[in-house]
C-alpha positions as CSV (number, residue, x, y, z in Angstrom):
1,M,0.0,0.0,0.0
2,I,1.2,3.5,-0.9
3,I,-0.2,6.5,1.0
4,I,0.4,10.0,-0.2
5,E,-0.2,12.8,2.3
6,G,0.6,16.5,2.6
7,P,-0.9,20.0,2.6
8,D,-2.7,21.5,-0.3
9,N,-0.5,22.5,-3.1
10,S,2.3,20.1,-2.1
11,G,2.1,17.9,-5.3
12,K,-0.1,14.9,-4.1
13,S,-2.2,14.7,-7.2
14,T,0.7,15.0,-9.5
15,L,2.7,12.3,-7.6
16,C,-0.4,10.0,-7.5
17,N,-0.8,10.3,-11.3
18,Q,2.9,9.8,-12.0
19,L,3.1,6.7,-9.8
20,S,-0.1,5.3,-11.1
21,K,1.1,5.6,-14.7
22,H,4.6,4.2,-13.9
23,F,3.3,1.2,-11.8
24,Q,0.0,0.7,-13.6
25,I,-1.9,0.7,-10.3
26,E,-5.1,2.4,-9.2
27,V,-5.3,5.7,-7.3
28,I,-8.0,5.7,-4.6
29,H,-9.0,9.1,-3.4
30,S,-10.1,9.7,0.1
31,G,-13.4,11.2,-1.0
32,G,-12.7,14.5,0.6
33,P,-13.5,15.6,4.1
34,G,-15.8,13.3,6.0
35,K,-19.2,14.9,6.8
36,D,-19.4,13.5,10.3
37,F,-17.5,11.3,12.8
38,E,-19.3,8.1,11.7
39,E,-18.3,8.6,8.1
40,I,-14.7,9.3,9.0
41,I,-14.4,6.2,11.2
42,H,-16.0,4.1,8.5
43,R,-13.6,5.4,5.8
44,T,-10.6,4.7,8.1
45,D,-11.8,1.2,9.0
46,S,-12.4,0.4,5.3
47,F,-9.0,1.7,4.4
48,I,-7.4,-0.5,7.0
49,S,-9.4,-3.6,6.1
50,A,-8.3,-3.2,2.4
51,H,-4.6,-2.9,3.3
52,K,-3.5,-5.8,1.2
53,Q,-4.9,-4.1,-1.9
54,I,-2.1,-2.9,-4.2
55,C,-3.0,0.8,-4.8
56,I,-2.1,4.3,-4.2
57,R,-4.1,6.0,-1.5
58,D,-4.5,9.8,-1.7
59,R,-4.5,10.6,2.0
60,F,-5.1,8.5,5.1
61,P,-8.3,9.6,6.9
62,A,-6.8,9.6,10.5
63,I,-4.0,11.9,9.4
64,S,-6.0,14.2,7.3
65,D,-8.8,14.6,9.8
66,K,-6.3,15.3,12.6
67,V,-5.0,18.2,10.4
68,Y,-8.1,19.5,8.8
69,A,-10.6,19.2,11.7
70,S,-9.5,22.6,12.9
71,I,-10.9,24.1,9.6
72,L,-13.9,21.9,9.1
73,R,-15.2,21.3,12.6
74,D,-13.6,24.0,14.8
75,G,-11.0,21.6,16.1
76,Q,-13.4,18.7,16.8
77,T,-11.6,15.7,15.5
78,V,-12.8,12.1,15.8
79,F,-9.2,11.1,16.3
80,T,-8.5,12.1,19.9
81,D,-5.0,11.2,20.9
82,P,-5.7,7.6,22.1
83,V,-7.9,6.9,19.0
84,Y,-5.4,8.5,16.7
85,K,-2.5,6.5,18.3
86,K,-4.4,3.2,17.9
87,Y,-5.1,3.8,14.2
88,M,-1.5,4.9,13.6
89,E,-0.1,1.8,15.3
90,I,-2.3,-0.3,13.1
91,L,-1.2,1.6,10.0
92,I,2.5,1.4,10.8
93,G,2.1,-2.3,11.4
94,M,0.9,-2.8,7.9
95,H,4.2,-1.4,6.6
96,P,2.9,0.9,3.9
97,V,5.1,3.3,1.9
98,I,4.0,6.6,3.3
99,I,5.0,9.6,1.3
100,L,4.8,13.2,2.6
101,C,4.7,15.6,-0.3
102,W,6.7,18.6,0.9
103,P,8.0,21.2,-1.6
104,E,9.6,24.4,-0.5
105,Y,7.5,26.4,2.1
106,G,6.8,29.3,-0.3
107,T,5.5,26.9,-2.9
108,M,2.9,25.4,-0.5
109,M,1.9,28.9,0.6
110,N,1.3,30.1,-2.9
111,L,-2.2,28.7,-3.3
112,K,-2.8,30.8,-6.5
113,T,-1.1,27.9,-8.4
114,H,-3.2,25.2,-6.7
115,Q,-5.7,23.2,-8.7
116,R,-8.6,22.7,-6.4
117,G,-9.5,19.1,-5.8
118,L,-12.8,17.4,-6.6
119,F,-13.9,17.7,-3.0
120,D,-12.9,21.2,-2.3
121,D,-16.1,23.2,-1.9
122,D,-16.0,27.0,-1.5
123,E,-16.2,27.0,2.3
124,L,-13.5,24.4,2.7
125,W,-11.3,26.2,0.2
126,E,-11.6,29.5,2.0
127,G,-10.7,27.7,5.2
128,V,-7.6,26.2,3.6
129,K,-6.5,29.5,2.2
130,A,-7.0,31.2,5.6
131,N,-5.2,28.4,7.5
132,Q,-2.5,27.1,5.1
133,E,0.3,28.1,7.5
134,K,-1.3,26.2,10.3
135,I,-2.0,23.2,8.1
136,I,1.7,23.0,7.1
137,E,2.7,23.3,10.8
138,M,0.3,20.5,11.8
139,Y,1.6,18.2,9.1
140,D,5.2,18.9,10.1
141,N,4.4,18.1,13.7
142,L,2.4,14.9,13.0
143,F,5.1,13.6,10.6
144,Q,7.8,13.8,13.3
145,E,6.5,10.4,14.5
146,I,5.4,8.8,11.3
147,P,7.9,6.8,9.2
148,H,7.8,8.3,5.8
149,I,9.6,9.4,2.7
150,K,9.6,13.1,2.0
151,Y,8.9,14.1,-1.6
152,S,9.4,17.4,-3.4
153,Y,8.5,17.8,-7.0
154,E,11.1,20.5,-7.1
155,D,13.8,17.8,-6.7
156,P,13.8,15.6,-9.9
157,Y,16.0,12.9,-8.2
158,N,13.5,12.4,-5.4
159,L,11.0,10.7,-7.7
160,D,13.5,7.9,-8.5
161,T,14.0,7.2,-4.8
162,I,10.3,6.9,-4.3
163,K,9.9,4.6,-7.3
164,Q,12.6,2.4,-5.9
165,C,11.0,2.2,-2.4
166,I,7.6,1.3,-4.0
167,S,9.2,-1.3,-6.3
168,T,10.8,-3.0,-3.2
169,Q,7.4,-3.0,-1.4
170,L,5.6,-4.4,-4.4
171,I,8.2,-7.2,-4.7
172,N,7.7,-8.0,-1.1
173,M,3.9,-8.0,-1.5
174,K,3.6,-9.9,-4.7
175,G,6.9,-11.8,-4.9
176,R,7.5,-10.3,-8.3
177,K,9.6,-7.5,-9.7
178,V,7.8,-4.5,-11.1
């Protein structure tokens, strides 16, 4: 399993598309922000139960909700520290390749170049624009404890490293070289 995370305008969609094309595997999008706690838990549980599926996941609900709840629900996240920790222990135990998209700070802050996602409604988008600095800081803090590969589309050699890590994982999962 490959998980791609990161703030808006960090290159997640571009990386998903490049990896999907290279490895000929499906990209599964998170479906945007969950509408309520039940939907978020359902998505996270479904995500975990399908962990053997070879695919690219655009975001992991427990991480994204922890970051974006401050915008969507005034800080009310379903993933309180004990619940978040439980889901992250399960996730890490599945040994996914987790990629944090992280170009230069100024690039992430320049939302004028960002292509809004399928699930970015006007209210959400305004919240992202108003809170992008906080979103970047929250991702930076969360990923201090998450094993990951940092990706920047501004570094052309970085993509080769990521492809190699994914190839290794696919070999381990399927017993075949990609």
